[in-house]
C-alpha positions in Angstrom: 13.3 175.3 -36.4 14.6 173.1 -39.3 17.9 170.9 -38.5 19.7 167.8 -39.7 18.7 165.2 -36.4 22.1 163.3 -35.6 20.0 160.4 -35.2 20.1 160.7 -38.7 22.9 158.8 -39.7 21.9 158.1 -42.9 21.3 162.5 -43.9 18.3 161.3 -45.5 15.2 163.2 -43.2 14.5 167.1 -42.5 13.6 167.5 -38.8 10.9 170.5 -37.8 10.0 172.3 -34.8 7.0 174.2 -34.9 7.0 178.0 -32.3 4.7 174.8 -30.0 7.2 173.3 -29.5 5.8 170.6 -31.9 8.8 168.0 -33.6 8.1 166.7 -36.7 9.9 164.5 -39.6 9.9 165.0 -43.4 11.2 162.0 -45.8 12.0 162.1 -49.2 8.7 159.4 -49.9 6.2 163.2 -48.4 5.5 161.5 -45.2 5.3 163.7 -41.9 5.6 161.9 -38.6 5.6 163.3 -35.3 8.7 163.2 -33.4 9.5 162.2 -29.7 12.9 164.1 -29.7 12.9 166.8 -28.2 14.3 170.5 -29.4 13.0 173.9 -28.3 12.2 176.4 -30.3 12.4 180.0 -29.5 13.8 183.5 -30.5 17.3 184.5 -29.9 17.2 187.6 -27.5 18.5 190.1 -30.1 16.4 188.8 -32.7 15.0 192.4 -34.6 11.6 191.7 -36.8 10.6 195.1 -38.2 13.2 196.8 -41.2 15.9 198.9 -39.4 15.4 203.2 -39.8 18.8 204.3 -41.5 
């Protein structure tokens, strides 16, 4: 899950939560740092990952 943190007042970073619920910050100089902010990733209940048949 990619998101903008409400704590990032400059809106100059991108934040990511992995499917293992690890949180990282990507800045514009290419640094990646692990974050303590907790964002839980989960698939929506009605998510369909296969091609529907018509």
